[in-house]
C-alpha positions in Angstrom: 36.4 274.9 193.4 35.1 278.4 193.8 33.8 279.8 197.1 30.1 278.9 197.5 27.7 281.8 197.2 25.6 282.4 200.2 21.8 282.3 199.4 18.5 282.8 201.2 14.9 282.7 200.2 12.5 285.3 201.5 9.0 284.0 201.5 8.9 280.2 201.7 5.2 279.5 201.0 4.3 277.2 198.1 6.8 278.5 195.6 9.5 279.8 197.8 9.9 276.4 199.4 10.9 275.0 196.0 13.4 277.9 195.5 15.0 276.9 198.8 15.2 273.2 197.9 17.0 274.1 194.6 19.6 276.3 196.3 20.2 273.7 198.9 21.0 271.1 196.2 23.5 273.2 194.4 27.2 272.4 195.0 28.4 276.0 194.6 25.7 277.5 196.8 25.3 277.6 200.5 21.7 278.1 201.6 22.2 280.0 204.9 18.6 280.5 205.8 14.9 280.9 204.9 12.7 283.8 205.8 8.9 284.0 206.3 6.6 286.3 208.1 4.8 283.2 209.5 7.2 281.7 212.1 5.8 278.2 211.8 6.3 278.2 208.0 9.9 279.4 208.3 10.7 276.8 211.0 9.1 274.0 209.0 11.1 274.7 205.8 14.3 275.5 207.7 14.1 272.1 209.5 13.5 270.3 206.3 16.7 271.7 204.8 18.8 272.0 207.9 19.2 275.7 207.8 18.4 278.7 210.0 14.9 280.2 210.1 14.1 283.9 210.2 11.0 286.0 210.3 12.7 289.3 209.4 15.0 289.3 206.3 16.9 292.4 207.6 18.6 290.1 210.1 20.5 288.5 207.2 21.2 291.9 205.6 22.4 293.6 208.7 24.8 290.8 209.4 26.1 290.7 205.8 25.5 287.0 205.8 24.1 286.6 202.2 25.2 287.2 198.6 22.0 286.5 196.8 18.3 286.0 197.5 15.1 284.8 196.0 12.2 287.1 196.8 9.1 284.9 196.8 7.0 286.8 199.3 3.6 288.3 198.4 3.5 290.6 195.4 2.9 293.7 197.4 6.1 293.2 199.4 8.4 292.6 196.4 9.4 296.3 196.1 10.3 297.0 199.7 12.1 293.6 200.2 14.0 293.7 196.9 14.9 297.4 197.4 16.4 296.7 200.8 18.3 293.7 199.5 19.8 295.6 196.6 20.6 298.6 198.8 22.6 296.1 201.0 24.6 294.9 198.0 22.7 291.6 197.6 21.7 290.2 194.1 18.0 289.5 193.7 15.8 287.0 191.9 12.3 288.4 192.3 9.3 286.3 191.5 6.8 287.7 189.0 5.3 290.2 188.8 8.4 292.2 189.7 6.4 294.8 191.7 2.9 296.2 192.0 3.6 299.5 190.0 5.9 300.5 187.2 7.4 303.2 189.3 8.5 300.6 191.9 10.0 298.5 189.1 11.9 301.4 187.7 13.3 302.1 191.1 14.6 298.6 191.5 16.1 298.6 188.0 17.9 301.9 188.6 19.2 300.7 192.0 20.5 297.4 190.6 22.2 299.3 187.7 23.8 301.8 190.1 25.0 299.0 192.4 26.0 296.8 189.5 23.9 293.9 190.9 21.9 291.2 189.2 18.2 291.7 189.3 16.4 288.8 187.6 12.7 288.3 187.4 11.1 284.8 187.8 9.3 284.4 184.5 9.5 280.6 184.5 8.3 279.9 181.0 11.6 281.3 179.6 13.2 278.1 181.0 10.6 275.6 179.8 12.3 272.9 177.7 10.0 273.4 174.8 10.7 277.2 174.7 14.5 276.6 174.9 14.3 274.2 172.0 12.4 276.5 169.7 12.9 280.1 170.6 15.9 280.7 168.2 13.7 279.4 165.3 11.4 282.4 165.8 12.9 285.3 163.9 10.3 287.5 162.3 6.8 286.8 163.8 3.8 288.4 162.1 1.0 287.0 164.2 1.1 285.4 167.6 -1.7 283.7 169.5 -1.5 282.6 173.1 -4.0 280.7 175.3 -3.2 280.2 179.0 -6.0 278.5 180.9 -5.9 277.1 184.4 -8.4 275.7 187.0 -9.3 278.1 189.8 -6.8 278.1 192.7 -7.1 280.3 195.8 -3.4 280.8 195.6 -2.6 283.8 193.4 -5.9 285.6 193.6 -4.2 288.6 195.2 -3.7 289.8 191.5 -5.8 289.7 188.4 -5.5 286.9 185.9 -3.5 289.3 183.7 -0.8 289.6 186.4 -1.1 286.0 187.4 -1.2 284.2 184.0 -1.1 286.4 180.9 2.1 288.2 182.1 4.0 285.0 181.3 3.0 285.3 177.6 3.7 289.1 177.6 7.2 288.3 178.9 7.8 285.8 176.1 6.3 288.0 173.3 7.7 291.4 174.0 11.4 290.5 173.5 10.4 288.1 170.7 8.8 290.9 168.7 11.3 293.6 169.7 9.1 296.5 168.6 7.1 299.1 170.5 3.4 298.6 171.2 1.4 300.7 168.7 -2.1 299.8 169.7 -3.7 297.8 172.6 -7.2 296.6 173.1 -8.5 294.5 176.0 -11.6 293.1 177.6 -12.3 290.8 180.6 -14.7 289.7 183.2 -15.0 288.7 186.8 -16.3 285.2 187.4 -15.2 283.7 190.7 -13.3 286.6 192.4 -13.6 290.4 192.7 -10.8 290.7 190.2 -10.5 289.8 186.5 -10.7 286.1 186.0 -10.9 285.9 182.2 -9.1 288.3 179.9 -8.2 288.9 176.2 -5.8 291.4 174.8 -5.0 292.3 171.2 -1.6 294.0 170.8 -0.4 295.6 167.6 3.2 296.4 167.4 4.9 299.2 165.4 6.5 296.6 163.0 3.0 295.2 162.1 3.1 292.1 164.2 -0.2 291.3 166.0 -0.5 289.3 169.2 -3.8 287.9 170.5 -3.6 286.7 174.1 -6.3 285.0 176.2 -6.0 284.0 179.8 -8.4 282.3 182.2 -8.3 280.9 185.8 -11.8 279.4 185.5 -11.0 276.6 183.1 -11.7 272.9 183.8 -8.3 271.9 182.5 -4.9 273.5 182.1 -3.7 274.8 178.8 -0.5 276.7 178.0 -0.1 277.1 174.2 1.6 279.7 172.0 1.3 279.7 168.2 3.6 281.9 166.1 3.2 282.6 162.4 6.0 283.9 160.3 6.7 284.0 156.6 5.9 280.6 155.1 6.0 279.0 158.6 3.9 278.2 161.6 5.2 277.1 165.0 3.0 275.7 167.8 4.4 275.3 171.4 2.6 273.5 174.1 4.3 274.4 177.3 2.4 271.8 179.3 3.5 268.6 177.5 6.5 270.3 175.9 5.3 269.4 172.4 6.4 271.5 169.4 4.9 271.5 165.9 6.7 273.2 163.0 4.8 273.6 159.7 6.5 275.0 156.6 5.2 275.8 153.2 6.4 273.3 150.6 8.7 274.7 148.0 6.9 272.8 145.3 3.1 272.4 145.7 1.6 269.2 144.4 -2.1 269.1 143.7 -4.0 267.0 146.1 -1.3 267.1 148.8 -1.1 269.4 151.9 0.7 272.7 151.2 2.6 272.4 154.4 5.3 270.0 155.6 4.8 269.4 159.3 7.1 267.9 161.9 6.3 267.5 165.6 8.5 266.5 168.5 8.4 266.5 172.2 11.1 267.7 174.6 12.0 265.5 177.5 10.8 266.7 181.0 13.1 269.3 182.6 13.3 271.3 185.8 12.5 274.8 184.7 12.9 276.3 188.2 16.3 274.7 188.7 17.3 275.9 185.3 16.2 279.4 186.3 18.1 279.4 189.6 21.2 278.0 188.0 21.1 280.8 185.4 20.7 283.4 188.2 23.6 282.0 190.2 25.7 281.9 187.0 24.9 285.6 186.3 25.9 286.5 189.8 29.1 284.6 189.7 30.2 285.7 186.3 28.8 289.2 186.3 26.7 288.5 183.1 23.2 289.8 182.3 20.4 287.6 183.6 18.1 285.7 181.2 15.1 287.8 182.4 16.4 291.2 183.4 14.6 293.6 185.7 13.9 295.8 182.8 12.2 293.0 180.9 10.1 292.2 184.0 9.3 295.9 184.2 8.2 296.0 180.6 5.9 293.0 180.9 4.4 294.5 184.1 3.7 297.8 182.3 1.7 296.2 179.5 -0.1 293.9 182.0 -1.2 296.9 184.1 -2.3 298.8 181.0 -4.4 295.7 180.0 -6.0 295.7 183.5 -6.7 299.5 183.3 -8.4 299.1 180.0 -10.5 296.2 181.2 -11.5 298.2 184.3 -12.4 301.2 182.2 -14.5 299.1 179.9 -16.4 297.6 182.8 -17.0 301.0 184.3 -18.4 302.3 181.0 -20.9 299.4 180.9 -22.0 299.6 184.5 
């Protein structure tokens, strides 16, 4: 059996605690500690998992005690924490969004490349069982529609709904289309917070594909749905219940019958976070590219920030 990789989680609030639990359960990983700026939070999670607690991640770096980390601290700390870890030769899985600014993301990507380290970004929908089952069937999309709605939660309001929710769909769509953005239009409003709570973006790509994205954190129910249209075919993905519908144009149309043949199926439940962390560990161990690279996280961030900028400019023009 190979030598266990030494892991730590920096920021063990709501999401980081789950990261720590996953690492602790892996046979080829040793969770050496958890870090949180709040001592009681660090101690509570450390006691649960039987590991050491820290309030300063640099204690782990200075001692050379860790090979890889998850950075699940607040968004504004991602850049400094990930930069220090990469500089110390530690592989990084950074929760989304990767950083606050594109320049910060560029610095992390360049540092990871220079050090030949894995920099993965935690865009969890890439590991959703429904997405894994259908992504290879999407080859030439011409129109994409995404709806991502969620009830209001105080957690996550340090960023706009674009950076909190819509960025998931941006991450899925950008590599799927594989073409530069030619035109972008966006609008949004504040409802419950000082930031943007409902947003819509229309993206036209250079190859002609158009994507229409809507995100809201003021919904009464959760909805995570992506619909993709390509030549003679329409694919619907519900990320919440992992249900997939594929409709194809019939080769021979019969009068009085639907022009589409439709099949629907549902993927069994899966642990997307565990799949994500296993993929990260494998990339570190084998030196292979991560499923969601730092550069892809950077690209999704860049479009998300431009959407936020356009919404702010629109609001200012109307005030």
